[in-house]
N, C-alpha and C positions, 0 to 999 in steps of 0.2 A: 679493729673490733674486738671487745672482750671475748673472752671465752664464754662468760655468763650469759652475754648479747646473743651468741649463737647457740644455747642451749646446752652446752656441754656440762653436764652435772651428772657425772656416772652413777653417783650414788641416789640421785633423787628419782622418784618415781612420777611421770606424767600421765595422769589419768588412767593412773594402777600399771603403766606398761614401763618397764625399767628400761631406762636411758641407756642402753649399751650401746656397741657401734655402729649396728645396723640403725638403730633406733633414731641415733643422733645423725647418720647420714642421710636416711628420709626426712626428717625434719627440716634439715638445712635445704635440701633440694627444693624442699616445698617453698621456704622461705625466699628462694633465690627466686623460684618462675613466679609466684605470686608478686615479687616487685616487677620483675621484668611484664607481666602481662597486665601491669598497673599502671604502663608508663608507655602504652601505645601513641606514636605520634603520626596520623594519617596527615596532618599538614605538618610539614617539617620547619616550616620557617614560624612556626607558632608554638615556642617552647613551653610555654605557661598552659597549652590547651590539650591535657592529655586523656586517654581514654583507656578503659579497660578493655581487652581482647573480646570479650564475651557483650560488649557494647557496640563492637563496628564489622565484626565476622559476620560472612555471609556464606552460607554455602550453597557454590556451586556446582556441587556432584564430580566425580570421578568417573572413569571408564577402566576398566581392566581387558589387559591383552589373554585371548585365549590362546594357549600354546600346547595344549593336550594334541598329542599328535591321534588320538582315536576320535577328536570331536572334527564334526562338519564344519563348526566355526573356527578352524584353526586359524590363527592371523587376523582375526577380526577382534576388533574392540567392542567390549559390551559394557554400555552404561549401569552405572550402579547407583542406588539411592541417594547415597548419603556417602559422605568421607569416613563415617561408623564403620560401614563395610569392611574397611579395612582389618578389623578386627571380627567381624560378623559371616561374612560373605563364606560360602561354601569352599573357594578355591584359597583364600586370604587367610581365615581363621588361622589355619596351622602353619601359614607359610614362615618362614623364618627369615627369609631375606626380600624386601620388597623396594622397590626403586620408583619414587614418585617423577614423573618428570614433566616438565612444564617450561615454555619459553620464559625469557626474562620478564618479571613483575607480573606472573600471572597467579601469585599466592600461596607458592611453596613454602615461605618462611611462616606467612601468618598461619598457614595450617598447622604446624610444628608447635606454634605457639597455643591454638585452639588444644592442641592434644594436650601440653602442657599444663593449661588451665584445668582441662577436666581431670587430668591426673589430682591436680592439688584440692580439688573440690570433692575428690572420689566419684565422678558422675560417669555415665555410661558413654563410650562403650571401656571407660579407663578405670572403670571402678574395681575391677578384678585385678588390676596390674600393679603390682608389689612395689615396682621401682621403676621410674622413668627418666632416662639419661638422656640431655637433649644438648649437642656440642653443636657450635656453628665451625665449620671447617675453614673458613677464612681465618679463623683464629690459630690454627694449627700447623706447625712445623711439620715437615714430612720426617723427621728424626723423633717428634713428641708420641709416647705412648696414650693410648685411650684413656687409661688410668691417669696418667699424669697430667691431661689436659682437663679431666673432672675434677682433680683435687687444685688445679691453677685457674680455672674459669668459674666453677660453678659451686666452690665451698670457700669459707672466710680463712683466710690466710693463718689465722692462729689456731684453725680446728687442728687439735692433735690426731688426725688420721692419715697413716701412710697409703700410699699407692699399694703396696702388698695389701692392705685392709680393704681398699676399694675393689680390688681384684678379686678379694675373696668371698666379697660383699655379693658381687655381683655374678660370681660362678656358683654362689651357694643357694641362690633363689631359681625357682620355677618358674616365674612369670615377672619376666624384665624386659622391658622395650629400650633399646640404644636408637635413637633417632639423630641421625647425622644430616645437617641442614647445609646444602650449597657444595656438592661435588665439585661442580663447575668453577666456583671459587676457590678449590685447596691448592695452596702454592706449592703441593706435594706432586701434583698431576703429572707432569711434566718433568719432574724430577728421575734420575735412573736408579734412586733409592725405593720409588712408588711402588714396584712388587714386593716389596720386604714391610712396606708400612704399616702399621696395624691396622688403618683405613682397609686397604686392600684385603690383609689376611683375613679380617674379621668379615669382611663380604664374602670371602671366599667359602667360609665357615669352617677356617682352620683355628679358630679360638671365637670364644664366646658361644659356644655353640647353643648352649640354651637359651639364648637371648633372642629375640625378634628382633630384627633391625630394620630401620625403615628410613633408608638415604633419598635424599633429593636432589636434583639434578637438570639441567638442561638437557635434551636429547643428544645433542652434539658430543657429550661427555660418555653416552653409552659404547662406542669402541673401545673406550679405555678399559670396561670392566666386562669386555666379552666374554673373557674366559669363565666367568662368576655366572653361577645358576640364581636367578631371583625372578620374583612375579615382578610384572609391569604396569603400572597403575598412571595414569595421565588426567590431569586436571582439565576440567570442561570449561567452556567460553564463557565469560561474564556476559550473560545476557542481560536485555533492557528491564525484562522481570528483577533481575538483582540489581541494577541501578538504583530503581525505585526504591528497593529496601535500603540499599546502603544509606541513598541521599537522604531519608527520611530520617536516620539513626544520626548522622551529623549536624543537617539542620532543623531545628525544632519548627520554625514556621514555614506553614504548608504554601503559600504563596512563592517564598524562597525557592523549595523543592522543584515547586512546578516550573518556574520561571528558567531554572538553571538545567534541569531535564530537557527543556524545550530549547534550551540554547544549544546543547550537546548534540540532540536529533538533529537540528537544522543544517549541522554541516556534514558531508559524506564521509570527510577525513575522520572529524570525531568519532561517528559510528563507528567506522573500524578500528580505531585507536582503543576505543573504549570497552573493546571486548578483552582487553587485557586490564585486570582490574588495577595495578599502577597507576597506568595513566588515565583512568577514570578517575581514582582519587584526587590525582591531583589538577585534573584538569575540571572536576564539580568544586573544588576548591578556590582554583582560580575563577573561574566563571561566576562564580558564586558571589565572590568579593567585587568582581567588576561587571557586572552586569551591564550596565548603563553602556560602558565603553562596548564590552563584546560584541554589540549589536553591529557596529561597525567594522568591524575585523571578519575576516577569509582566509582561510588558509589552505594550501595545495599540496602538502607535504608534511612528512614526519618531523623533517629537519624544520620548518617553521613553525610548527606545534610547540617543538621542545624548545626552543629558542624564546618563546613566547612565555613558556613556563618560568625556564630560569631569568626572564627580564623580570616577571612579578616575584618571583623569590627574592631575586634582590633589590625589588623596590619596596619590599618590606624592611630591609636594612636602611634603606635610602631615608626611607620616612620614618622612622625611629631616629636617625640622626638631625632629622629636621625638627623633632619633637623636642630632644634632648640639646640641641646646642644651634639649631637654626642653618646647620651647613648640611649640604647633601654630597658632597665631592666626594669622590672615593677613586684612587688612580687606577690605571689599567695596570698592564707587567704582570699577569701571572701564568708568564711563559714557564716558570719553575713548575708550577702545578700543573700543567698542562703537561709537561714533558712527564713528570713522573705518573701520571694518570696513565698516558700510553704506555711508557716503560712497563709499568705493572700489568699491563693485558697482552704483553707478548710473551711467546710460549716459554723463552728460555729466563725469563726475568718476572715471571709473573709474582704479583703482589696486590693485595687490597687494601693495606693498610701499613702507616709510616709514623714513625715518631714524631711526637708533635715539635720537638726542636730542630728538625730538617724541614719544618712548614712555617714555623710561626711568625718567622720575620718576612714570609715573601708579603708583596703588595696584595692587598684584597684580602689575605688570609681572614681577618677578621669578619669581612663581608660574607666571607663563604661560610663561615661558622654561624655569624647570626641569622642568615638566612634559611641555615636548615640541610644545604648541599653537602659540607663536610660535618661530620660528627666526631667529635671527641669523646672518648672511652679510656678507661682506667685498664692497661695493658698489664701485660706477664711482669710478676716482680723477680727480680733475681735475687735469691734469698740469703746467698752468699754474701751478698754487699750491702744488703737494704738495711743490716743494724747501724750503718755509717751514717746514714742521716734518718733519723726519726719522721722527718716530714715528707720522705722521698714517696711521691707519687706517680710513678711513671705514666704517662697519656699518650695513646696513640690515635692517628686519625684516620677516618675513612671516609668515602662518599656513602651517602646516605642509600646509595642503591647503585648497582653496577651500571645500569643506565646512564647514571651521571659521570662516572667516570671513563663511559666510553665516548658520551660529548666532550669532555674535555680532554680526552685521548685524541679525539677527532679534529679538535682544534687545533692541536699540535702536528698531527698528519698532513692537514691540509697545507701547513707551511713548507712539509718537506717535498713538495712535488718539484718545487723549483730544482732539486736538486736529484736528478730522474733515477742517477745510480742507488744512492741512498734511500730513496722512494722504493723501488722494486726489491732492493732485500728486506726493507721494513713489512712488506705485506706478504713476504715468504714466509715470516714470523708472526703471522695472524691464522689464528685458527677462524675460517672463514665462516663456518656454520654458528658458530658459537658467538662471534663477533661482528656478525651483519648489521646490527646496528651502527657501530663504528665506521663500517665504510658507508653505511646509507649516511651519516652526520656529515662525513668528510664528504661524498659528492655535493651534498647540498650547501655545506659552507664556503668552496670553492670549484666552481665548473672546471678550472683548469685541471685538478687532482682527479675529477670524475673521468676523464678520458685516459687515464693511465690507467684506474682503476677497473673501468670497463674493459682494457683491452688485457689485462691481467686475469680479469675472470672468462674472460673467453679462451686464454690459453690454457688455464686449470680445469675447463668446462665445467664451471659453476654457473650455470644458465639461469637458476632460480634466482641466485642474488643479483644476477647482472639486472634482471627484470625490478627488483627491488630497489637498487644502485638508479637506474634509469628513471625511475618514478621519483627520485629526488634531485635529479637533475636540473636546473631550472636556467640553464644557460641557452646559447642557440644551439638546436637541436643538430643544425647541418654538419656541426662541427664533429659531431660523434656519428655521424649519417655512416661510415664506413665500419662501423663496430656493431651499430644496429643491424646492417644487412648481413654480417658473418652470424650475427645470432638468431637471425631469421632463417637460417639455412639448416637450423637444429629443431628439435621438437618442442611445442609447446603444450603441455601435460597438465592440462585442468585435471584431468580425472585422478592424477596422482595425489597420493596420500603423503604432502610432506610432512618429515619428522620433525623438524627444526622450526615450521611455521604453522601457524592457524590457517586454514583454507581462504578465508576472505583477505589475509593480508597478503597472500600470493596471489589470487583471482585478478584482484583490481590492478596493480601494476601489469600484468601480462594483458589485459584488455587493454589497458592504455597504450602498450607497446604495438597491439595489434593495430588498434586505430589508429596511430601513428602511420605505419605500414600501409595502410590503407590510402590515408592522406597523400602519402609521399610516392605511392605506385611502387613499393618493396614488393619483391616475390617473399612470401613465405612457404616454407618447403609441407611443414605438417602440422597439424594441431589436433590433438586429442581433448575434446571437450567434456567427455564423459556425460553426466545426465545434463539435459537444457530444457528448460520449462519458458512456455509463451509469456512474454509480458506483454508485447502487444504486437500489432504486424509487422513491424520492423525491428523489435528490439528482442533477443531473448536474454534469460538469467541463467546462470551458472549455480551449479549446485549450492554454491557459497552466497546466492543472491546476488552476485555483481551482474550488472546489465552490461550487454556487449551487442552493438550493431554488427551487422554480418561482415566478415573481414575480407574486403572484395580482393585480395590478392594471393590468398591463400589457395594452393594446389591440391592437398590431401586434408581431407577432416573424417575425422572419426567422432561417433558420438553414439552414446545407451540415450535410447529412448524408451520411456515407463510406459506413456499413457496415448491410446489412440486417438483420443479427442483432441489432442496438441500435433496432430498430424499436418493438416493444411498449413497452420502458423508456423511450423519448423520447415515446412516444403518452400515457403513463399519467401522466409529469410534464406534459405539456402540460396533461392533463385537468384538473389543478389551478389552469391559470389562469385565473381564473373571470370576469376581465374582457375576455379574449380575444374579439377581433372579428374579426381578419384572421390568417392563416397563411400564409406563404411559405415553401416550403423545396425547395433544389437537390439533384437526384440524377442518377447515371447511368443508372437503372433505367428502363425503359420500363413493367415490367408490376406495378407496385406494387399490393397489392390495395386497391382503393378502398373495400370494405366496410369494414375497420378504420377507415378516416378518416370513414367516413359514422356508423361506431357511436360514435364518441367526438365528433364535433364536429354532425353533421346535426341534432341537434335545437336545438342551443345558437345555430344560424342563423351559424356561424363560417364566413367566406368562407375558403375553403383553396385555395391555389394550388401545384402542382407544376410546377419548371423543371426539363425534361428538359436536362441540359448536353450541348452538344456535341461527340464526341469525332472527329476529335480536334479540340481548340481553335481556332475561327478557320475550319475548314473548312465547318462547316455551323451556322446560326443555332440558336440554343437556343430552345425550344420550351415554352411555357406551355401547362398545363391546370388546369382548374377544376372544384370537385366541384360536380356537380349530380346532385339526385337519385340519389346512391348511385354515381355513375359520371363519369370523368373525361372532360372536354368542353374540346377545345382551343379556346385563347383567339384573340382575333381581334388581331393585331399592332399594336394602336392603343393611343393614349391617350385618356381622356375629356377633352375639354377643358374640362367643367365641373368635377368633382369632382378632377380629378387623376390618375384611377384610370388604371394604366398597363396591366390587364388587364381587357379589357371580353369578358365571356361571354355567351352566349346572344345576343341581338339585338345588332348594331351599328346606328347611325343616322348617317349622313353627309348633311350640310347640302348641300344641292344648290346653294347662291348662295354660300357662303362656301370658301374653300382651304383644306383640310385640317381640316375641323372635324367630330370625331366625339363622339356621345354614347352613354352605355352606357344601358341598360334602364330602370333605376334612374331618374337624371337625366330621361330622355325622358318617362315617366311623371309626375313633377313639372312639367312643363310649361316646361321649359328651353329657350330660344330658338325660342317657337312661332311667331315670328313667319316664321320661314323653311320651305321643305319640305325632308323628309328621303326618302334612299333608304334600304332596310332590306337588312342581310346578317343571315341567320340561320346562317351556317356560315364557315368559315375559306376566303375566297376568295384564292385564288391569284394570279388575274388582277387583281384587285382591287390587291391590295399591289403586285406589280409595276407597276401603273400609275404608283405614287408613286416 
């Protein structure tokens, strides 16, 4: 590109503004972003169809984590009206470091493009920002400075601005935003020099102190930057109202929009997946183009859905070949690409792009590029040698999204299960929370590998990913029964807010696993359901809307109940839990009818514990009551040191020799700790409680 093309005319005035270095820098950034934001391809395999970011962007909203120590909401997420509040919210407006977190495909990069577009057009909330710099961390090496990256990836190659000029410009302005997209794709994340990299130093606030920095990442990367202080924001779910808005922007025909939306809503797996914008965009395009065929298809797992998406993307290439030459054949043998994809996901060899020369002669390379699965883009030029070849245009290759890299990496990993030792070594080099799709795809592609993965997940106690992988397994489940039995000995936590997964994404496989345990009479130790609402007399719905039948083999259930009118359906559902030994529930009401519970559980010898939640929280202590002979009896605020039961009802026995040693009535009758004498407490002793 010639200097004149990029606006480098130092002595010329543009609209009355002298074109000094700062003006040149800003103008060329605007040109770069304008180009990028006009080349959006929500349909990867249709290269001729390009949208502008403003035509496809949907505001799905964000939430902010309250981290104020003096706040009653500390640790809770507050929903904000718009992504614009990253610049206007009272807690975020003055924040210098903000982390935008979200799972794969949730729209983090699209949000960064939207900020770039608004800055170029000088629209709120970016109208008062002097300079906006957007860098994609997958392009950066750990040794590369931020200023070098700006010069390399955002400015014309022949623009005579030095890195020192860029540094001076960024440090000299009072309103600068630096957006770093994709910390999880940064190759330097697991490098020993990461702590000294510009990315980490700037995030700590030790450089570019005047700059507002917004960095996007998967939640699994947060421990890597735990020493930094930053505000946390996360993207919300892509709900059905967003589906309609997005699809109407892509399809102009109302009938196609309606048919496509109905097809997506018609399958449960689609409804779950489409809470992730990337999956919705891909499925909307695939289904919209194959409406007649889609009516006969039914999917059970994410692996089946993604296989179908890959097949449709490749079919575009095959159809194009038919039109051009009358042939559809394309060989297999893409093992080289699959191995590179997998190796690039490992901790020590992390890589998101490769030189074209290393891949272009691989079978099916052209198929993957033409279908949009692989993307070719200009890579960094070595200025020391570029003069040797005037036509030199280095090209790097990457997957259109990391999920596609995980798919092809899974194809490679699924073959490694034949070599057990190598397979185990590879699993140890995988960041489980970051690459759970890699493991899920592997389990879906090869049932034999699923058993080894499930065994490994039990060893490392990654029980949430165990459930996700179980849901992908399509082999004979009796073959993994031992692994399922071991998993059922640990807690199923529906109430827990999983930092790396959407609630619906986690609740569905957990519910499926509990259903299988009921069918196979596998004991389940404990389930914390959180909030449950009545769907009908025999089915309840979790907080994420996932339907679940009564788990017949669960021994201990914990529930947060919110509404009195749902008491009877809730109790009828629990009556079906034939193995239930202990029930604990939390309520804000003090006058619940004990006879209803006694009728349901009295003869079954189920220990029922009611916890009355303190209002306001933190002002009073929660109070526990146990069901004894048809009445609520308040519990002692002590834990039994023998059985570990935190709710002692009836008589409490305190050892007169040991400090803070208490036994429940059952353990005392069994003769536990008989070498010492005990003091008996029959009621709730406030004075005794306050002594300690």
